[in-house]
N, C-alpha and C positions, 0 to 999 in steps of 0.2 A: 845248540838252540835252533829249532826249525824256523823256516821262513815265516810261517804263521805266527809263531811266538815272537819273532823279531818285530813283525808288523804290529802286533798287539801291544808290545812294550813301547814302541815308538808312539803309537796313538795315545796311550795312557800318559806318557811323559809330556806329550804336547798338550793334552787336556789339562794337566796341572798348571799350565802357564796362563790359563784363562783368568782375567782379573776377578778378584773377589766381588761378589754381588752381581756379576753378569751371567747370563744364561747362554750356554753354548748351543747354537742352532745347527751348526754343521762345521766339519773340518775335513780336508782332503789334501793329499799330496798335489803340489802344483809346480809347473814348469812354464817357461816361455813357450808359446806355440812355435812350431818349427819355422813357420813363415814370418814370424815377428823379428824385427831387428834386435840385435843384441848390443847392450851397452858396452863401451870399452872397459878395459880392466880397471882403470882408475875411477870409473863411475860406479863400479860394483862395490857394495859395502863389505867391510871385513866383519865376519861373524865368528863367534866362539873363539876369539883371538887368544884367550888364555889357555886354550887346550894345546897339549903337546902333540906333535906329529908322530904317528905310529910308524913302525918299520915298513908295514905294507904300503903306507902312503908315500914314504920316501922311494920305495921301489917302483911305484907306478908314475912318479913325476915325469920321467922321460917319455913314457908312452902318452900321457895326457898332453904334454907339451907338444909332441909331434902331431897328435891328432888335432889340436887347436890350430897349429901353424899351417897344416896342409889341408885341413878339412873346410876352412872358411872359404878359400879361393884357390885356384890353381897357382897363383902367384904368391910364393912364400913371403916376399918382401912386403907386398901389399897387405897380406894377412897379419904380419907382425905389426905394421903401422896401425891397422884397424883395431887390433887387440889392445893397444896401449893408449891410443888417443881418445880424447873426449869429443868425439864427432857426433853431431846431431843426425837424426835419421834424415835420409835424403828424400827429395821429391815432395810434391804437393799431395797431401793425403785426401781421401774422399771416403764416404761410407762404403763399407765392404773391404777396405784395406785393413791390414792387421794392426796398425799403430797410428795414432794421431796425437800430436803434442810433443813438445821437446822433452829432454831428459829431466828437466826440473818441473814438469807438469805432474799432476797426480798419477797419471798413467805411467809417466817416466819413472816415478818413484817406485811404483809397483814392479815395473820391469827390472829395475835395479835390485829390488829386494829379493826377487825370486832367482837371482843369479849371483849369490854371495860368493865371496872369496873365503874359503875355509882350508884348514890344514888337513882335515880328514874327510872321508865321505860323510855327507850330511843330508838328512831328510828335510825337505822344505815343505811346510804345510800352510795352507790358508785356513784361517779360522774366521767364522762369522758368528758374532754374538748378538744379543738384542740391542747392543749399543755401538759396536765397532766391527771393522774388518781388520785383521792383522795377519802378518806372516811370521811364522815361528820356525826355529831351527832346532833340530835334534840330531846330535852327533851319532854316527853309527860306529864309532871306534870301539864301543863295548864288545861288538861281535868279533873283534880281533884280539882285544886285550883281556876280556872277561870282566872289565870294570865299566860301570856306567859312565858314558861320556857326558859332555855338557849339553845344556838345552837353554835357549833364550828366546825372547821376543825380539823381532826385528822391526820392520816398518808397520805402522798401523794408522788408521784414520777413522773418523766418525762414520757410522753406517749411513748417515744422511748424505755424505759426500759421494756415495755410490748411487748413481741415478738409474742404472740399468745393467743387466747382464744379458748377453745375446748368444744364444746357442749357435755355434758354427760347426755342428757335426756334419753339415753338408760338405765341409772341407776335410775334416778329420774328426773321428769320434773322440770326444773329450775337449775339443777346442771351444773356447768361449771368449767373446769380447766383453771386457768389463769397462763400463762407461762412468765418467766422473762429472761432478758438478762444474768443473772448469771447462767442460767440453772435450776433454781428452779421452782416449780409450786405448786399451792394450789387450792383445790377444794372448791368453794363457791356455795351458793344457792341463786338465785334471786327469791324471793317469790311474790305471788300475780299476778294480771293481768298484761299483757304486758311484762313478763319476756323474751319471745322469741325475742323481739326486742332489748334487751339490748346488745346482742353480736354484733349486726350489726354496732355499733359505733366503734368497735375496728378494727385496720388496717388489722390484719391477723386472719381469722376465720377458725377453723377446725371442722370436724365432729368426732364422736367417732371412725370412721373407718380410719381416717388419723393418721399417725405417729406423735409422739411428736417431735417438732422441737428443737433440742439441738444446741445452738450456737457453732460455730467452733472457737477455739482460733486463734487470728491473730498472726503470728510469730513476735517476737520483732526485 
């Protein structure tokens, strides 16, 4: 199966996860932006948990483990601690920084959703419908076993909770900050062709020159 055919199948299987009665406005592969903080291992959700690990996945475990251990920091002990602890993002955040809000904020839930723990290689896509934003997972195990892998919906929220999306291609092409009604935001990366069209499906779109929109509390 060619790479184009694989991509087409992944897109179609993700499209089948759109809730009945909703209109899919856009979907694209999504990752955390490189400069955004990564949630610790125990903060990341388990996805496709009923899927069996393929032989190829078992063989790459040592490589992935070593990359994770030594790629985060030059200090392997510190890297191990950071990868398993539930540590909140450090420092006071301000507009222009890649993440604002704790891991239990809406932005934190998005960051956790796009970094799932899976047994096999998995495509992570963001979908925007006329009602919601959701993250879906499509296993890539089929391309090793010949059998279709699992697919499921992960985190999602009402579209009204997403107050803006901000293009940060001034930092890296495909980077966007997604802002939420609770005042939090998270930087994600839309990879591959067509990333520039993904932001068009959100109600409020900002450039990197526009200020972050912080919700004003309504008096009780």
